[in-house]
C-alpha positions in Angstrom: 183.3 -36.7 -95.1 180.7 -39.3 -94.5 178.3 -39.3 -91.5 176.5 -42.5 -90.7 173.5 -43.0 -88.5 171.9 -46.3 -87.5 168.4 -46.4 -86.0 167.5 -49.8 -84.6 164.3 -51.6 -83.6 161.9 -49.4 -85.6 158.3 -50.7 -85.2 157.7 -51.1 -89.0 158.4 -53.9 -91.4 161.5 -53.5 -93.6 159.4 -54.0 -96.8 157.3 -50.9 -95.9 160.4 -48.9 -94.8 162.2 -49.6 -98.1 159.5 -48.0 -100.1 160.2 -44.7 -98.3 164.0 -45.2 -98.5 163.8 -45.5 -102.3 162.2 -42.1 -102.6 165.0 -40.1 -100.9 168.1 -42.0 -102.0 170.5 -39.6 -103.7 168.6 -36.4 -102.7 170.1 -33.5 -100.9 169.6 -33.8 -97.2 167.4 -30.7 -96.8 165.3 -31.6 -99.9 164.9 -35.1 -98.4 163.6 -33.6 -95.2 161.1 -31.5 -97.1 159.9 -34.5 -99.2 159.6 -36.8 -96.1 157.6 -34.2 -94.2 154.8 -34.4 -96.8 154.7 -38.1 -97.3 151.7 -39.9 -95.7 153.5 -43.1 -94.9 154.3 -44.1 -91.3 157.9 -44.9 -92.3 158.4 -41.4 -93.7 158.3 -39.9 -90.2 160.8 -42.5 -88.9 163.2 -41.8 -91.8 162.8 -38.1 -91.4 163.8 -38.2 -87.8 166.9 -40.2 -88.7 167.9 -38.0 -91.6 167.5 -34.9 -89.3 169.7 -36.5 -86.7 172.4 -37.4 -89.2 172.3 -33.8 -90.6 172.6 -32.4 -87.1 175.5 -34.7 -86.3 177.3 -33.6 -89.5 176.8 -29.9 -88.7 177.5 -30.0 -84.9 180.2 -32.7 -84.6 182.1 -32.3 -87.9 181.5 -28.6 -88.8 180.2 -29.6 -92.3 178.0 -27.3 -94.4 174.3 -28.2 -94.2 173.5 -27.4 -97.8 176.4 -29.6 -99.2 175.1 -32.8 -97.6 173.2 -35.5 -99.6 171.8 -39.0 -98.8 174.6 -41.2 -100.2 173.3 -44.5 -98.9 170.1 -45.5 -97.2 168.8 -49.0 -96.6 166.5 -50.9 -94.2 167.4 -54.3 -92.8 165.4 -56.8 -90.8 165.4 -56.4 -87.0 164.2 -59.0 -84.5 160.7 -60.3 -85.0 158.3 -60.6 -82.1 156.0 -63.7 -82.3 152.5 -63.0 -81.1 149.2 -64.9 -81.3 145.7 -63.8 -82.2 142.5 -65.6 -81.3 141.0 -67.5 -84.2 137.7 -69.3 -84.9 136.7 -72.4 -82.9 139.1 -71.8 -80.0 142.1 -71.9 -82.3 144.9 -69.3 -82.5 146.6 -67.6 -85.4 150.3 -66.8 -85.3 151.3 -63.2 -86.0 154.8 -61.9 -86.6 155.5 -58.3 -85.5 158.4 -57.2 -87.7 161.0 -54.6 -86.8 163.6 -52.8 -88.9 167.1 -51.4 -88.6 167.7 -48.3 -90.7 171.1 -47.1 -91.9 171.7 -43.7 -93.4 175.0 -42.3 -94.8 175.2 -38.6 -95.6 178.1 -37.4 -97.7 179.3 -34.0 -99.0 178.8 -33.1 -102.6 182.1 -33.1 -104.5 183.5 -29.7 -105.4 
């Protein structure tokens, strides 16, 4: 059975989040949590919390075995961008775009 979790409006760009997602795609859920715990990237903590939430949902809501779950699908999409300005030289301003991400994780059981 598949368990899907969506985490929206994460304060990190999708490009940076995808680098972390690529590392754990296809791993067992518990192994992914261990790997993410030791990664130095900011996105690793955000992905770890979402994987832990998906795993807890699978165990508590659907009575699935924790050790059989693996990361079947994980991807990061663009969320809304916040437009901000930064002061520049000679009284000018420089536009800045604060990007956000939407993270989708699907956990599935290993086939017997």
